[in-house]
N, C-alpha and C positions, 0 to 999 in steps of 0.2 A: 611350930612343930606339929605337923598334921597327924591325925589319927586315921589310919586306914583300916578297912574291913577286909578280911581274908577268909577264904574257904579252903578246907583241906579236901583234896580229891580222894584221899584214901578213906577217911572216916566221916567226911561230909560236915565236920564241925565248922561253924562260922564264928569268927572271933575278931576282935579289934586289937590293933597294936599302935603304939606311939612310935613314929619313925622319925628320927632326927637326921639321918644321912642315908644315901643310897647304899652304902656299905652295910649299914644296919639292916636295911630292907632285904639284903641278900642272905642274911643269917636267920631270918624268921622261921620258926618251926611251929607246928601245930601243938598247942598246949595239951591236947588230949592224947594224941598218939605219937607225937614227935616227928611226924613226916616233915621233911624239909622243903619239898617243892609245892608250896601252897600258892593259891591263885588269888590275886587281888580282885575284889569285886566292887561293883558300884554300890555305894552306901545310899540308903534311903534316909532322907533327912526331913525334918519337920520345921516348918516356919509358922510362927503365929504372930498375930498382930492384935489389934483392938478386938474387943468382943462385940459381936453383933447381937442386938436384942430384938426379940420378937415384938412387933408393935402391940400396944395395949388395945384390946378390943372389948368394948362394953358388952355385957350379957344381952343376948337377943338382938345382935347387931343386924341380922338377916343378910350378911354378906355371903355366907357360904351355904346356908340351908333355906333361905327364903323366909318370908314373914311367918312367924309362929313356929319355925323349925327349932329343933333342939341343937343349939350351937355348941360344938365341942370346945370352942375357944372360950366361951363365956360361962360355961357350966350348965 
């Protein structure tokens, strides 16, 4: 059962609806103003995977600031 995102052209409210059948999709109305001719819009989704960690850098590594520089990574 997909969840679709809709936008009301009258009041511009964006909302989601669980749609089981095409007949149900035809009866969707805006929850804010009741307008019945809403537009289905592309949903933005997020995908996440493993976490990336910043490599450990020892203080005074001289990789970014040169020898003797104040390294923002190392403190």
